[in-house]
C-alpha positions, 0 to 999 in steps of 0.5 A, spaced: 500 500 499 502 507 497 502 512 503 502 519 503 509 519 504 510 518 497 511 523 492 511 521 484 514 526 479 515 525 471 519 531 467 514 533 461 519 529 456 517 522 460 510 524 462 508 518 458 512 513 461 511 516 468 503 516 468 504 509 466 508 508 472 503 511 476 497 507 474 502 501 476 502 504 484 495 507 483 496 514 484 497 520 481 503 524 479 506 530 482 504 537 479 510 541 477 513 547 473 518 546 467 518 553 465 523 556 459 526 562 458 528 566 453 535 565 452 535 557 452 535 556 460 529 553 463 528 551 471 524 546 474 519 547 481 514 542 485 507 544 486 506 540 490 508 540 497 515 535 498 517 536 505 519 531 509 516 525 504 520 521 499 519 524 492 521 520 486 523 523 479 521 519 472 526 521 467 529 517 461 536 520 458 535 519 451 535 525 446 530 526 442 528 532 437 527 536 442 532 535 447 539 531 447 541 527 452 545 532 456 539 537 456 535 532 459 540 531 464 542 537 466 534 538 467 534 532 472 540 535 476 536 542 478 530 538 479 532 534 484 536 540 487 530 544 488 527 538 491 532 538 496 531 545 498 525 543 498 525 539 504 525 532 501 526 527 506 530 523 500 530 524 492 531 518 487 532 519 481 529 513 476 532 513 470 530 508 464 535 509 460 541 513 463 546 516 458 553 517 458 553 509 461 557 507 455 563 511 457 565 508 462 572 507 461 578 509 458 579 507 451 585 511 448 589 517 452 586 522 456 579 520 454 574 521 460 570 516 464 563 519 463 560 515 467 563 516 474 562 524 472 555 523 471 554 519 478 557 525 482 553 530 478 547 526 481 550 525 488 552 533 488 545 534 486 542 531 492 539 524 490 539 519 494 538 513 490 538 512 481 534 506 479 536 504 471 534 498 467 539 494 463 546 499 463 551 497 458 556 495 463 554 494 471 560 493 474 562 500 472 555 503 474 555 500 480 562 502 482 561 509 479 556 511 484 557 512 492 549 513 493 545 507 493 543 504 485 538 499 483 539 496 477 533 492 474 534 487 468 528 486 463 530 478 461 523 476 464 519 481 461 522 479 454 521 472 456 514 473 457 512 476 451 516 471 447 513 464 451 507 463 446 511 464 440 516 459 441 512 452 444 516 447 440 521 451 436 528 449 437 532 455 439 538 459 441 540 465 444 546 469 440 550 474 443 552 479 437 559 481 440 563 478 446 562 483 450 555 482 451 556 473 452 555 475 460 549 478 458 546 474 453 547 467 457 544 471 463 538 470 458 539 464 456 539 461 462 532 464 464 529 462 458 531 455 458 528 455 465 521 458 463 521 453 457 523 447 461 528 444 456 535 446 453 536 453 449 543 452 445 548 458 445 552 463 440 557 468 439 557 473 433 565 475 431 565 483 431 571 488 431 570 495 432 576 500 429 575 508 427 567 507 428 567 501 422 563 494 425 567 488 422 566 481 423 562 475 420 564 469 425 559 466 429 560 461 434 556 456 436 551 452 433 544 455 430 542 451 424 535 449 425 534 454 430 529 460 431 536 464 433 534 470 438 539 476 438 539 480 445 543 486 447 542 491 451 541 497 446 540 498 438 543 504 436 545 505 428 542 497 428 550 495 425 551 490 430 544 486 430 545 487 422 551 483 422 550 478 427 543 477 423 547 475 417 552 471 420 545 466 423 542 467 416 549 464 413 549 459 418 543 456 416 538 459 422 530 458 420 529 465 423 532 471 427 529 475 433 532 481 435 532 484 442 535 489 446 532 493 452 533 500 449 531 502 442 534 508 440 534 507 433 539 512 431 540 515 424 537 510 419 537 504 423 531 501 420 534 501 413 540 497 417 535 492 420 531 492 414 533 485 412 527 481 412 530 475 416 529 479 422 523 477 422 521 481 429 525 486 433 523 487 440 524 493 445 522 495 452 519 502 453 525 505 456 525 509 449 519 513 447 516 509 442 515 512 435 523 515 434 524 516 426 529 511 426 525 506 427 519 508 422 521 503 416 519 497 421 512 496 422 509 490 425 516 487 425 517 492 432 514 491 438 514 494 445 514 491 452 512 495 457 518 496 463 511 500 467 510 495 472 518 493 473 519 500 475 513 501 479 515 495 483 522 498 485 520 504 487 515 500 492 522 496 495 526 503 495 520 506 498 519 501 504 527 501 505 526 509 506 521 509 511 523 503 515 530 506 516 527 512 520 525 512 526 
């Protein structure tokens, strides 16, 4: 049972997602103001009383037609600061997609480790906790933050979605590159348990140099199987397209691509236009309707993660409440 000590906001660009989470929690979103100024600056302030309450702010930090990822991050940080100044007992940032999570290490001399810098920003603004879904590198995410973090996984949502169409079908899960093997293996284990039978595993070869992706070898057996490509995100689609071609060349009967975050940057729908990819499944961490996915039509399916976030907010709120005398 959600009590009055919990307050939930969603900034304007994430309002549709926030309303789905609020519906799961059986409550209304808090009222707030976002005001734009002539010089491009802005302010955001709560209109509901937050003093002494546990406040959760939903904002997915992906670029869209109106704001960059940096714009959204800045807006969220400023609002967290305003909530602390208004006396909130705790403030939790709920970011279904967390910007800059891919820049988690130095790959060249003097490279920034932006994941760590973003963590420092959240903590300096006054965030008590950060909740996100399927970050690119879980260890880097957990090590970057000193405040509390909650990392959610979409495996179960995708497995539930897929089960009806996999009855009696030989299945193999495919990691699109070596870096995604652990992620794909965790999904394979969950899928095998749900199906009650073995599920194969394979990995596609991938090399990236100066932005150019190469590699076509596939390690593992997919012949006669439905190959399920599993990754954390779809950006331009190049990685998944190459992996799908490798599955096709190695005898897969069909190919399904699954990724938590459907960024669909650039000409992703053209890159993913291969008819062998019979279905592409993503979560709603990125607002549906992006231009880069326009050509995918009925092959694109979006699975809701609102209940997953609603349950996480309930668990966190119970923990914050229990910690107070």
